C-alpha positions as CSV (number, residue, x, y, z in Angstrom):
1,X,-65.2,70.2,-33.0
2,X,-61.8,71.8,-33.6
3,X,-59.6,70.4,-36.3
4,X,-56.5,71.3,-38.1
5,X,-57.6,71.1,-41.8
6,X,-55.2,71.1,-44.8
7,X,-56.9,73.8,-47.3
8,X,-53.9,73.4,-49.9
9,X,-50.3,72.5,-49.6
10,X,-48.6,74.6,-47.0
11,X,-51.9,75.9,-45.7
12,X,-53.3,74.5,-42.6
13,X,-56.2,76.1,-40.8
14,X,-57.3,75.3,-37.3
15,X,-61.3,75.6,-37.4
16,X,-64.5,74.3,-36.5
17,X,-65.8,71.3,-38.3
18,X,-68.8,68.8,-37.8
19,X,-68.1,66.2,-35.0
20,X,-68.3,62.7,-36.4
21,X,-70.9,60.2,-35.3
22,X,-70.1,56.6,-35.2
23,X,-71.9,54.3,-37.8
24,X,-72.7,50.7,-37.1
25,X,-69.4,49.2,-35.9
26,X,-67.5,52.2,-35.6
27,X,-66.0,53.7,-32.4
28,X,-65.6,57.7,-31.6
29,X,-62.4,58.6,-29.6
30,X,-61.8,61.8,-28.1
31,X,-58.3,62.7,-29.0
32,X,-56.1,62.9,-26.1
33,X,-52.9,63.5,-28.0
34,X,-51.4,63.2,-31.4
35,X,-47.6,63.6,-32.3
36,X,-46.3,65.0,-35.3
37,X,-44.3,62.7,-37.7
38,X,-41.8,63.2,-40.5
39,X,-44.5,61.9,-42.9
40,X,-46.9,64.5,-41.7
41,X,-44.5,67.3,-42.7
42,X,-44.2,65.8,-46.3
43,X,-48.2,65.6,-46.4
44,X,-48.5,69.0,-45.1
45,X,-46.0,70.6,-47.7
46,X,-48.0,68.6,-50.5
47,X,-45.0,66.3,-51.0
48,X,-47.2,63.2,-50.3
49,X,-50.7,62.6,-51.0
50,X,-53.4,61.5,-48.8
51,X,-57.1,61.0,-49.3
52,X,-58.4,63.2,-46.2
53,X,-57.9,66.8,-45.0
54,X,-57.1,65.9,-41.4
55,X,-53.9,63.9,-40.8
56,X,-52.2,62.7,-37.8
57,X,-51.6,59.0,-37.0
58,X,-49.6,58.8,-33.6
59,X,-52.7,58.9,-31.6
60,X,-53.9,58.3,-27.9
61,X,-57.6,58.7,-27.4
62,X,-60.5,57.7,-25.1
63,X,-63.7,56.1,-26.2
64,X,-66.6,58.4,-26.0
65,X,-69.2,56.8,-28.1
66,X,-69.5,53.2,-29.8
67,X,-71.7,52.5,-33.0
68,X,-74.3,49.7,-32.9
69,X,-72.9,46.1,-32.8
70,X,-69.4,47.2,-31.2
71,X,-68.5,44.6,-28.6
72,X,-65.8,44.8,-25.9
73,X,-65.0,48.4,-26.2
74,X,-66.5,50.6,-23.5
75,X,-67.0,54.4,-23.0
76,X,-64.1,55.8,-21.0
77,X,-61.4,53.3,-22.0
78,X,-58.1,54.6,-23.2
79,X,-56.3,53.3,-26.5
80,X,-53.5,53.9,-28.7
81,X,-54.4,53.7,-32.6
82,X,-53.0,51.2,-34.7
83,X,-52.7,53.1,-38.1
84,X,-52.6,50.4,-40.5
85,X,-55.7,48.4,-41.4
86,X,-55.6,45.7,-44.0
87,X,-58.2,44.2,-46.1
88,X,-58.6,41.2,-43.6
89,X,-59.1,38.8,-46.5
90,X,-55.9,38.3,-48.3
91,X,-53.4,35.6,-47.4
92,X,-51.0,37.9,-45.4
93,X,-53.8,39.7,-43.6
94,X,-55.2,36.4,-42.5
95,X,-51.8,35.5,-40.8
96,X,-51.7,39.1,-39.2
97,X,-49.3,40.7,-41.6
98,X,-51.6,43.4,-42.8
99,X,-48.6,45.9,-43.2
100,X,-47.9,43.6,-46.3
101,X,-51.8,43.5,-47.4
102,X,-51.9,42.3,-50.9
103,X,-54.7,44.7,-51.8
104,X,-52.7,47.6,-50.2
105,X,-53.3,48.5,-46.6
106,X,-55.3,51.8,-45.8
107,X,-54.6,53.9,-42.7
108,X,-55.7,56.4,-40.3
109,X,-54.6,59.9,-41.3
110,X,-54.3,58.7,-44.9
111,X,-57.6,57.2,-46.1
112,X,-59.6,58.1,-42.9
113,X,-59.3,61.4,-40.8
114,X,-56.7,61.3,-38.3
115,X,-55.8,62.7,-35.0
116,X,-55.2,66.3,-35.5
117,X,-58.9,67.0,-34.4
118,X,-60.8,66.8,-31.1
119,X,-62.5,63.7,-32.1
120,X,-61.8,60.8,-34.6
121,X,-63.5,57.7,-35.8
122,X,-62.0,54.5,-35.9
123,X,-63.7,52.6,-38.9
124,X,-65.5,49.3,-38.5
125,X,-62.8,47.5,-40.5
126,X,-60.2,48.7,-37.8
127,X,-62.3,47.7,-34.8
128,X,-63.0,44.5,-36.4
129,X,-59.2,43.8,-36.7
130,X,-58.4,45.0,-33.3
131,X,-56.8,48.3,-34.2
132,X,-57.6,50.0,-30.9
133,X,-54.6,49.0,-28.6
134,X,-55.7,49.4,-24.9
135,X,-53.5,51.4,-22.7
136,X,-53.5,51.8,-18.9
137,X,-54.7,54.9,-17.0
138,X,-51.0,55.6,-15.7
139,X,-49.6,56.0,-19.3
140,X,-49.2,59.6,-20.1
141,X,-51.1,60.9,-23.4
142,X,-47.8,61.8,-24.7
143,X,-46.3,58.6,-24.1
144,X,-49.2,56.9,-25.8
145,X,-48.5,58.6,-29.2
146,X,-45.0,57.0,-29.3
147,X,-46.6,53.4,-29.3
148,X,-47.2,53.7,-33.1
149,X,-43.6,54.9,-34.3
150,X,-42.1,52.5,-31.6
151,X,-44.2,49.6,-33.1
152,X,-42.7,50.0,-36.5
153,X,-39.2,49.8,-34.9
154,X,-40.2,46.6,-33.0
155,X,-41.1,45.3,-36.5
156,X,-37.9,46.3,-38.0
157,X,-36.0,44.7,-35.2
158,X,-37.7,41.4,-35.3
159,X,-35.2,40.0,-37.7
160,X,-32.1,40.7,-35.7
161,X,-31.1,38.3,-33.2
162,X,-29.7,40.0,-29.9
163,X,-29.3,36.7,-27.8
164,X,-25.7,37.1,-27.6
165,X,-25.7,40.8,-27.1
166,X,-23.6,42.5,-30.1
167,X,-23.0,46.0,-31.4
168,X,-25.5,47.7,-33.3
169,X,-25.0,50.7,-35.6
170,X,-28.0,53.0,-36.3
171,X,-27.5,55.5,-39.0
172,X,-29.9,58.5,-38.3
173,X,-30.2,60.4,-35.1
174,X,-33.7,61.6,-35.3
175,X,-36.8,60.1,-33.5
176,X,-36.8,57.0,-35.5
177,X,-33.2,56.2,-35.2
178,X,-33.6,56.9,-31.5
179,X,-36.5,54.4,-31.2
180,X,-34.9,51.7,-33.1
181,X,-31.7,52.1,-30.9
182,X,-33.9,51.9,-27.8
183,X,-35.5,48.7,-29.0
184,X,-32.0,47.3,-29.6
185,X,-31.0,48.4,-25.9
186,X,-34.4,46.9,-24.6
187,X,-33.7,43.7,-26.4
188,X,-30.2,43.2,-25.2
189,X,-27.6,44.7,-27.4
190,X,-24.5,45.0,-25.7
191,X,-23.4,48.1,-27.5
192,X,-25.5,50.7,-29.4
193,X,-23.9,53.4,-31.7
194,X,-25.9,56.5,-33.3
195,X,-24.1,57.8,-36.5
196,X,-25.4,61.2,-37.8
197,X,-24.0,64.1,-39.8
198,X,-25.7,66.7,-37.4
199,X,-23.8,67.5,-34.3
200,X,-27.0,69.4,-33.0
201,X,-28.9,66.1,-33.2
202,X,-26.0,64.4,-31.2
203,X,-25.7,67.0,-28.6
204,X,-29.5,66.7,-28.1
205,X,-29.0,62.9,-27.2
206,X,-26.5,64.0,-24.6
207,X,-28.9,66.7,-23.3
208,X,-31.7,64.2,-23.1
209,X,-29.3,61.6,-21.5
210,X,-30.4,58.9,-23.9
211,X,-28.5,55.5,-22.9
212,X,-26.3,55.0,-26.2
213,X,-22.8,54.0,-25.9
214,X,-21.3,55.9,-28.9
215,X,-22.3,59.1,-30.7
216,X,-20.4,59.5,-34.0
217,X,-20.5,62.7,-36.1
218,X,-20.2,61.2,-39.7
219,X,-19.5,64.6,-41.2
220,X,-16.2,64.5,-39.2
221,X,-15.3,60.9,-38.9
222,X,-15.2,58.1,-41.5
223,X,-17.6,55.4,-40.3
224,X,-15.8,52.7,-41.7
225,X,-12.4,53.7,-40.2
226,X,-14.2,54.2,-36.7
227,X,-15.9,50.8,-36.9
228,X,-12.6,48.9,-37.9
229,X,-10.7,50.7,-34.9
230,X,-13.7,50.0,-32.4
231,X,-14.0,46.5,-33.2
232,X,-10.5,45.4,-34.1
233,X,-11.5,44.9,-37.6
234,X,-14.3,42.6,-37.0
235,X,-17.2,44.9,-37.8
236,X,-20.6,45.3,-36.0
237,X,-23.3,42.5,-35.7
238,X,-26.2,44.9,-37.0
239,X,-26.7,48.1,-38.9
240,X,-30.0,49.9,-39.0
241,X,-30.5,52.5,-41.8
242,X,-32.8,55.1,-40.2
243,X,-32.3,57.8,-42.6
244,X,-33.4,58.4,-46.4
245,X,-30.0,58.4,-47.8
246,X,-29.4,55.7,-50.1
247,X,-25.6,55.7,-50.0
248,X,-25.7,54.5,-46.4
249,X,-26.8,50.9,-47.6
250,X,-23.5,50.1,-49.2
251,X,-21.7,51.9,-46.2
252,X,-23.6,49.6,-44.0
253,X,-22.5,46.4,-45.6
254,X,-18.8,47.5,-45.4
255,X,-19.0,47.8,-41.6
256,X,-20.8,44.6,-40.9
257,X,-19.2,41.7,-39.3
258,X,-19.6,38.2,-40.8
259,X,-23.2,36.8,-40.8
260,X,-24.1,40.3,-39.7
261,X,-27.7,42.0,-40.1
262,X,-28.5,45.0,-42.1
263,X,-32.0,46.6,-41.7
264,X,-33.4,49.0,-44.2
265,X,-35.9,50.8,-42.1
266,X,-36.0,54.1,-44.0
267,X,-37.8,54.3,-47.4
268,X,-35.7,56.0,-50.1
269,X,-36.9,58.9,-52.4
270,X,-39.1,57.3,-55.1
271,X,-37.6,59.3,-57.8
272,X,-34.0,57.8,-57.2
273,X,-34.3,54.5,-55.1
274,X,-31.4,52.6,-56.7
275,X,-27.9,52.2,-55.3
276,X,-25.0,49.9,-56.3
277,X,-24.0,47.2,-53.8
278,X,-21.2,44.7,-53.7
279,X,-23.3,41.5,-53.8
280,X,-20.1,39.4,-53.0
281,X,-20.2,40.9,-49.4
282,X,-23.5,39.3,-49.1
283,X,-22.6,36.1,-50.7
284,X,-19.2,35.4,-48.9
285,X,-20.0,36.9,-45.5
286,X,-23.4,35.4,-45.4
287,X,-25.0,38.8,-44.6
288,X,-28.6,39.2,-43.7
289,X,-30.6,42.1,-45.4
290,X,-34.0,43.0,-44.1
291,X,-36.6,45.5,-44.9
292,X,-39.1,47.2,-42.5
293,X,-42.5,48.4,-43.4
294,X,-44.9,49.9,-40.9
295,X,-46.1,47.5,-38.2
296,X,-48.8,45.1,-37.1
297,X,-50.9,44.6,-33.8
298,X,-48.2,42.4,-32.3
299,X,-45.7,45.0,-32.6
300,X,-48.1,47.6,-31.2
301,X,-48.7,45.3,-28.1
302,X,-44.9,44.9,-27.6
303,X,-44.2,48.5,-28.0
304,X,-46.9,49.4,-25.3
305,X,-45.4,46.8,-23.0
306,X,-41.7,48.3,-23.8
307,X,-43.3,51.7,-22.6
308,X,-45.5,50.8,-19.5
309,X,-42.7,48.4,-18.1
310,X,-40.5,51.3,-18.2
311,X,-37.9,49.7,-20.4
312,X,-38.3,52.7,-22.7
313,X,-39.0,56.2,-21.2
314,X,-41.2,57.5,-23.9
315,X,-41.9,60.7,-21.9
316,X,-38.2,61.7,-21.9
317,X,-38.4,61.8,-25.9
318,X,-41.4,64.4,-25.8
319,X,-39.5,67.8,-26.0
320,X,-42.4,70.1,-27.2
321,X,-46.1,70.1,-26.4
322,X,-48.7,72.5,-28.1
323,X,-52.2,72.8,-27.9
324,X,-54.2,72.5,-31.3
325,X,-54.5,76.3,-31.7
326,X,-50.8,76.5,-32.1
327,X,-50.7,73.7,-34.6
328,X,-48.7,75.5,-37.2
329,X,-46.2,76.6,-34.7
330,X,-45.8,73.0,-33.7
331,X,-45.2,72.3,-37.4
332,X,-42.4,75.0,-37.6
333,X,-40.6,73.7,-34.4
334,X,-40.7,70.2,-35.7
335,X,-39.4,71.0,-38.9
336,X,-36.5,73.1,-37.6
337,X,-33.1,71.3,-36.7
338,X,-32.2,74.2,-34.7
339,X,-35.1,74.0,-32.4
340,X,-33.8,71.2,-30.2
341,X,-37.1,69.1,-30.9
342,X,-36.9,65.2,-30.5
343,X,-40.8,64.6,-30.6
344,X,-43.5,67.2,-30.9
345,X,-47.0,66.4,-29.6
346,X,-50.4,68.2,-29.8
347,X,-52.0,67.6,-26.6
348,X,-55.8,68.1,-26.2
349,X,-56.3,67.8,-22.6
350,X,-53.5,70.0,-21.0
351,X,-55.2,73.3,-20.3
352,X,-51.8,75.1,-19.5
353,X,-50.8,74.9,-23.1
């Protein structure tokens, strides 16, 4: 089979490698599509370590072979891949919070070879934990790749109540910020605002006709002043930090209404993750602070249903498609802010690419 293989940081070669065979309890998938993620970029550049030479964790695939003892999974069925696989034994795994596995979860594309190859294995541990998420025939291969990142946003939004509508501000206009904002819309947020320093990104939102109420360029507009004027001084009901800029966190507290929610979705640079915040804002305004780390099966199922129901149009977010042979070109496009890319997908079945 063909695969995009990391030879060393910055050097990825598309070459022939042995097609894996499923062992007892494993499942072999023919990859239909695999999307590029910002984390993939860091791995490919050597900024983040993984244990395998083939990455890719936003995957749609079809079962072509099952190992002995696999039950309930048949050839020809389509699945999205749940990336995170817990130990299955610790207290958190036993209550289906494998993203917080006390032994440290493992993941497809990190500890097991990923989806930038024509075939991939779902290990027995993942099969046993239900990490193959069934998808319908009508869902496009590209849309299926959005289930994984969307599931992370579903997880991040669980702690934010939308029963009374409300105004949500999302800092960061990349794909993760967009998906967080789309989840907020789907769950009933009355008003959604995207804030970003890049006018190119905000213009792309308009071009893609994304259903957001306000697009604010924070390189030109003070977010605190904008929110104060927009809300009559009340503040917004929720803030999502979807950009790895630690100074956004204290800024987010300043624009929250009383009893507001702040979700720290983006991880911060491990070399400098500390930022001062005014704890009295949290105390006197009874603010709620939430972390968000990956996702679990229930999040994948909800993400799938949001796409299949049409509440979120995943296909509209896929701006670029490439064949595996053009993998390095795809990486360049995804990493270039001027390319107009929202989501870049490697498609293994489209013969026109």
